[in-house]
Structure formats: C-alpha cells, structure tokens
N, C-alpha and C positions, 0 to 999 in steps of 0.2 A: 119373572121379566125383568128383573133388575140384573140379571146377567147378560141379557140380551145385549148384541153388539149395536141394534139399532136404537135402543133404550139408553145406552151409556153415551152415544153420540148426541141424541136428540138432550139428553140432561146438559150435557156439556155445552153444546151451543145455548141454551135456556140460561144456564148458569152464567156463561161468559156475557150475555146480554144484558143480565140482571146485575151483574158487577161493574158493568159498564156505566149503565144508568144510574145507578146508587153512586158511583165516584162523581159523576156529574152533576147529582143532587147535592153531595157534600161541597163541591166547588162551587156550585152556583149560592148557595147560602151561607159557605165560606167567605166568599168574596162581598156580599151583604154585610156581614156581620164586621168583617175590618172595616168596611167604609163607615159603617156607624160607632164603631168603638173609636173612630179618631174624632167622632162629633161631627161627620159631615152626613147630610141628608142623601141616603141612597137614591141613585138614578132612576128615571124612568125606563131605561135598558136594564137595569138588576130587577127592578119591578117585574117588568115584563118575563126577563128569563125565570125568575121565583113562581110567578104563576102558570108558565109552560112546564115546568118541572114538576107542579104538583098535580098537573093535569094527570089522570091514571096514564102509566106506560106499561098497559095492556100488551100492545105488539111485542113489547120487550120482554114479558114474563110469562105471558097467558101459555097454558098448554092448550091446543087446539082439539076438540072430541076425536076429530077425524084422524088424528096422528097416534092418538093412544090405541094400542093394540092389548087384546086380549089374549090369554094361552087357551086353546081347544083343550077340554078335559075328556 
C-alpha cells in the first residue's frame, strides 16, 4: 500500500495541507503573542483568528474512508 502511486500522491497532498494549516496556526498565535508581549491588548480580529484556527481543521487533515484502498489478498 505504501508503495502505491495513488497512496503516495494522496499522502503528499494531505501532508501539504497539514503543513500549510500548521504554519497558519503558528502565524496567528505568533502575531497575538507579539502584540501581548508589547503590552498591547490583542484585538478582536486577533481573537477571532485564534478561535478560527482552533476549530478542527478536519478538511485539511482528514483521510476520507472512501479514499482508503486495501490490497486484495
């Protein structure tokens, strides 16, 4: 299964989506942390972005059962 071209392609796509989502989470929280470190209250926009990124990103990292293939034995 791991040697399958389809598996490799799907894995790379999911990995890319996961890494993009992860980078965005770090950006959002880093921005809010930098603001707070300056002694400035974080904005409503920053709070909203933090809430949005903590919502499950299931579409970015999920494996849909219909896409999982098994080998015939």
